[in-house]
N, C-alpha and C positions, 0 to 999 in steps of 0.2 A: 495577501495581494501586496501590501506596502513592503513585506521582507523580500518577496521574488523581485520587484521593480527596484529595490536597493541593491541587490546582488547583480542585477542586470545595468545599474548604471555605471558609466565609465567615469564618474567623477565630473566634478564640477568646472574644472579648468580644461577638460578634454571634450572633443565633439562626442554627441551621442552616435553610439553605433546601430540605434533601430533595431534593437531584438526582440521587442514586443510591440503589438499592436493592438489597438480597440478598432471599433467598427469605421468605416470611412477611411481607411487608411492611416489613422492618427497614430502616433507614437505613444504608446503607454508609458514611457519614461519621460521623455521630454515635451510631450504632449502636443508636438507639431505635426501638421499634415505633411506626409511624407509625398513628393510629387513624382518620382521615379517609381518604375514596376518594383513592388516590396517583394522579397524573396519567398520562397515558400514556406506556408506558416501551418500549424496545427492548435486547433480550438480547444483550449483547457477549461471547460465550463465550472469543474469543481472549485478552480482558484478563483474565476469571475467569470460571468455569463459571457461575456464577450471578449474575453482575453486569447489572442493568438500569440503563440510562441513560435520563433523560428529556429530552423535546425541547429544554429549555433547558440541560441540562448538554451534549449534543452541539454546540448552539451555542457555548456558552463553552469546549469544548476545541477547537473549530475555531478560533475567534478567538484562543485562545493559541497554537496550533500555528502559525498565520499569521504572528502576532508572533516567535515564535522562529527561524522559518524566515528571515523577512526581515532580523531581525538578524543571522544567520549567512549572510547572503545564497546561501541554498540554495533548493530547489524540492522538492516531495514526487515521488517517482519510485516508481509502483506497476507491479511486474514479476509477470507471468504465470509459471507454472514449466514446466509439459508442454509440449513443442512450442514453447517460447520459450527457455528457458534450458536445458534438458535433454531428453533421449528415453529413456523409459523400456521396457525389454523385460524379460528375466528378470534383468536388471541395469540400471544407470543410465549413460548417455554425456552427458558435458556437450557442450554445443554448442563448437565452436571458439572461442576468443578470449573465452569468458563469464568467466574469472577476471580477465583484464585490463580486460574491458568494467565488471566489478562495481568494480575497484579505482578506476579512473577515475571513474566515477560517484558513488561515495560522498563524492569531493572536493567535487562540486557540487549533490548531490541527498541528501536523506535517503530512505532506500530501505526498501520494503514490499513483501514478498512476498503475492500473492494468488492463490489456486489453488483450483480444484474439486476438487483431490484430498485425501484424508484427512488428518486433523490430524497425525499421528504421521508418515507419510510425508513431509509437507511440513517438519516440524521437522528429521528426519534430512536433508532433502536442504538445507535451509538451513544447517545446520553444516558440510555439505561445501563448500557454495559461500563461505562467510564465511571459512573457512581461517586464522582468525586475522588477516585483515586488515581487517573491518569487522564489523558487526553489522545485521541487517534490525531496525529498530525495531519493527517489527510483522511478523507472520506470521498471516495470515488465510487460513483453510482452508474446508474443504467445508461447515461449519455455519454460515457465515455468509452468506446469501443472503437477499434480501427476498422472493424466490420462487424455487422450485427451477429450476436451471439459470440462473439469472441473478445476477451481480456488480454490486454497487452501491458507488459512493463513499460513501454513508452510513455504512457502516461504517468508513470510514478515518480519520475524525475530523479531514480536512482541507478547506480550501475547495478548490474546483472551479477558481478562477482559478489556484491555485499547484501544479496536480497534472497530472502526465503519466503515462500510461499505456503500458505495451509489451504487447501481445498478438497472438497469432497469429489470435484470433477477436474481433474488434470486437462482432460480434453477441451475443456473451455477456454484454455490459454493459448495463445499463439505458440505454434510449433517451437519457435525459439527460444520460448520462456519455460517449457515444460520440464527441463533439467533442473529448474529451482522450485518446483513443488513436492512438497512433502504431503501425500495424498492422507487424508483423514476419513474414516469411517462415516458413511452417510447417516446424519442423527435426524430420526424421526420419532416425533412424540404422540401427534395427533394421527387419528384414523383417517382414512381415506375421504370422509365425508367432513372431516374438520372437527369431530367430536373428539374430547379427552378420554384416556382409557379409565377405567375404573379407579375409584379413590385408592383401591389397595394395591395398585399397580407399582410395583418395584423398578424405578428407573436404574438400572444399573451399569448405564453405559460409562467407559473409563477410557475412552481412546485419546481424550486429551492429555492423559497420564503419558501414553506412549509418545505422542508428538513431542511433548515439551520434554521428554528424556533426548530425542533426537536433537531439537532445538538447542538445548543446553550443551549438549556434547559437540556439536558443530560450533558454537560460540567458543567453548574452551579452546578447541584446537584451532580456531581463527586466530584468537588472540592468545597462542601459548606463552605463559609467562617464562618458559623457559629458551624460549628463542623468538626474539623481537625482531629478528632481521626479517626485511622484505615483506612486512607484513601487509603493504599496499598492494602488494602482488598477488594475496592469496585469493582463492575463489571457494566460494561456498558450494559451487556445483561438484567441485572436485571433492570437497569433504563429504557431502552428501554421499557420492559413489562408493565412499569407503566406509559409510557409517556401519 
């Protein structure tokens, strides 16, 4: 929250632009009540329960995110949770190789979790997956949808050109975002009744290896060491098309 507000501040010597609001039309940056009609805003619960950002705020934050990612030679990776990284029954089973996958991914990508699961569940699984090795920069859960049942990169605060999505259901994403999706094989460990398979069951799922190969290839070509011209104009969607 503090980092977001700092990015939206216009400096102590200049008038506040009122780019973010709390309830009762109070500016989140300067804390003043705004008397006139505020511009259109969108609620970002995962940042703060009552934080509303204007279109200009979203644009500024996306631009800043782009600059930071390019400076660190990273892309943004948005990861689904259920049936992509884990499978839940009466307990939760991690997908084979997921911790190694995340450890490698965090070296090349800034990681965001975006799930249709409830907030508390998402945050608890995020802690398990992080295991002290990294942190998801954002955990976006059930509440953040443009319409029921649809995920949207509008809430990720990153430009589409530098964002890759891994999900077992591409159709869960807004049409405009589906070109960013790398579809992964649906991971299911528990039976329909929630019971675990027999103890001698061999879980041989390896689809994360395939996905990692695609991700690494896109990153390598995006930040081509032999051609550093116009990196800021490159687009992961074009690279996925020719992968």
